[in-house]
N, C-alpha and C positions, 0 to 999 in steps of 0.2 A: 926714360926721363919724361916728365909731364910736359905736354905742349902748353903754349901760352893760353890757348882756349881752355884746356883742362885746369890750368892754374887759376884762371878767372872763375871757373865754376867752383873750384875748391874754395877759393876765397869767399865767394858768395855764400856757399853752404856753411862755412865756419862763421861768417858774419851773422847769418840768420840764427845760428845755434848759440853764439856767444855774445852778440851785441857789441859793446864798446871794447871789451878786452879779449882780443883774439889771441890764440897761442902764438908765441913769438916766431916760430918756424913751422912750415908745413912739412909733413912727412909723406910716406908712400900713400897712394890714393888709387881707388878704382870705383867701379859702379856700385859694388856692394856697400862700400863705406859711404858713398854719396846717398844711397838709399837709406842707410841707417840714420844719417844726420838729418834727413828730411822728415823723420817721424814727427807726427803731431797727433794729439788727442782730438777725436771728432765726436761731437755730442748732438749731431743732427743728421738723420739718415733718410735716404729716399725709400719710398715703399716699393722697392725693387727686389725680387727674389734672387737668391744666390744661385750660382750654377749647381747642377746636380753633384752630389757627393763632395761638396766643399768641406764638410766636416771630416770626411775620410782623409782628404789631403792635409788639412790643418793638423789633424791628430797624428798623421805620419811624421810631419815636421816636428811636432811637439815630442813625439817619442824618440826622435833622433837627438834630443838634447842630452847633455851629460846627466847621469843619475848616480847618487852615492852608492858605491859598492854594488851597482846594478840591482838595487833593491826595488827600484821603480815604485816608490811609495806615493803615487798620486793617481787620481782618477779624474775623468772629465764627464760632466753632464752637459749635453747639448740641448738647450731649451728653445723650442720654437712655438710652443702652445701659448697663444695670446693671454689666456687667463692666468697661467702660471707665471708668465713674464710680468704681468700686472701685480701679482702678489709679491714677487721678488722685488719689483720696483718700490712697493710700499715699505719693505724692509729698508731699502736704500734711500729713504727720505723722499720718495716719489720722483726719482730721476726718470724723466720721460724717455730718454734715449734707450732705456732698457726695454720699454714697450715698443718703441719705433723701430729698433734694429731688427732685421729678419732672423738673426741668430744671436743668442745669448749663451755664452759658455761659462759654466761654473767650474772652477778649478778646485779640486778637493785634495787636501792633505789626508792621505788614506793609509792608515796602519791596519785597517780591518782585514785586508787581504793577507797580510803577514800573520795576523792572529789566526785566520782560517787555515793557513799552511801549518801553523803549530798544532792546531786542533787535529787536522788530518793526520799529521805525523806523530800525534800524541806526545808533543814536546811543549814544555813551558818556556816561553820566550820572554825572559825577565826583562830584557833591555827595552821592550816595547812600552814599559811603564814609565820611562824616563823622558824628561824634557828634551834631551838630545835627539830622540827619535822623531818627535814632533817637529823639531827644527829641521831635521833632515828632510822630512816629508814636505814641509813648507818650502824649503829651498828647491827641492825637486820640482814642485808644482810651478814655482816662479820661473825656473829655467825653461821648463817645457812651454809655459805660456808665452814667454818672450820669443821662443822659436816660432810658435804659431803666429804671433804678431808680425814677425818679419816675413813669414810665408804669405800671410794675408795681404800685407802691403805690396808684396811683389806681384800679387794678382790684381792689383788695382782696388783692393778693399781698404776700408778704414776701421779703426778700432778705438776703444777707450776702456781702460781698466776701471773696475768698480770695487773699491775697497770697502764701501759701505755695506756690503753683505755681512760684514762682521758686526754691524749694529745689533744683530740678533741671530747668532749662529745656530741657536737651537730651533728657531722658527724656520730658518733655511734648511736645516737638516730634516725637519718634519715635512716641509714642502717637497723635498727631493727624495724622501724615504731613504736617507742615508743610514747605514748601519752604525753601531757603536764603533768608536775609534776612527771616525771619518768626519771631517769638517770642511765646509766650503770656506776657503780662505780669501777668495776674491772672485769677481766675475769679469767678463770681457764682452763688450758689445762688438759685433762684427757686421758690417754692411757697406753699402755704397754711400759715400758722403754726399750730403746736400750742400753743394758749393755756394748756395745763396747765403749761407751763414759762414762768417769768417772762421778759419781754422789755421791760423798762422803758426809757423814753427816758434815755439816758446824758448826764449833765451834761458840758458842754464848758467849756474855759477861758473865763474872763470876757473880754468884749470889751475891757476896760481893759488886758489883757495882749496881745491879738491885734491890735486895731485901733489904728493910729497916725494922728495928724493932721499931715500935712505932713512931720514928721520922726520918725524912730524914737526912741522914748522908753521906757526901762526903769525909770523912777522908780516906786517902790512895788511893783515886780514880786514880790519875795520874800514880802511880806506877803499879797499876793493869791494867790500860789501856795500858801501855807499854808492859806488858806481853801478853795481848790479841792481840796487834798489831803483835807481833812476831808469835803467834799461827796462826793468819789469813794469814800472809805472807807465812808461811810454807804450809798452806792449799792450797794457790794459786799455789805454786810451784808443789805440789803433783798432783794437778788436771789440770796442764798445762794451767792455767789462767794467765793473766797479773798480775805480782806480785804486790800486793798492801796490805795495812793494813787498819784497821778500821778507824782510825782518819783521814788518808788521804782521804778515801772515803767520810767521813762526809763532809770534806772541799770541795772536788770536786763536791759533790752533792748539796751543799747548798750555795756556795760562789757566784756564778753567776746565774742570772735568766735564762740564756740560758739553764742551766742544767735541768730546769723544763719542757723543750720541749713543751711549750704552756700552761702548767698547771698554770702558774702565772695569766692567764686570766680566771681561773675556775669560780670565783664568777660571772663575767659577763655572762659566758656561762650558768651557773645555772639559773640565772634570766631569760635568754632567753628561757630556757626550762620549765619555769613556777614555779620556786621557788623564791618567793619574798625575802626570807632571812631577814625578819624584825627583 
């Protein structure tokens, strides 16, 4: 049974993660769960090198994630070269933290290895031409990356995902010399946080909106989203960000194709990279 102190810590962690609308009851709790709830994205890094062989440790954690049918359809590019990081930053709309972090990891949905297996065994692997296999590879990469994030944070490191590598997947593939049927699906900055810049835990949607019991239920959703909008606006004010709320961000991010920054052409780019997407 949780002690009063641990219940206080649990309540504080849930309050940071959910803002005004906490889950109605607390369940089992431990240090691992507390660490997961403390996750935050960090976009300012100290110029401090990582311990030797950090990539090896993070990769081992990543490879311990689940993988569909044990196909292991992902690869990892560890980027430390400053010039290469700068070029990848340019793809990602100039995000400076890609340059500043000591380690930038590019997670690759990689069907090329399976194609090479087919070639070596003189077998036609027809399933590799279908959208399902790219989805499998992308999910595999995401599961692996999240394991690496948890591992990094357990070592006192901070991270932030970079989806903007998909602004120009062909340029990223050229920069990293990726083979056909391999695509960088997102990046991950890794380093020591510069704590002079706020990096507060960002409130998430309440569980009453996200978690459904047996059947999908939207009853009460508008009122709960109004409350969440207020929480997120207050978060923006506290962290000196442009004041915005969640619903406005949804609209801004999805109303015009220009907000996709080139990712509206992703299907054509994937086909050019060797994914037929049948």
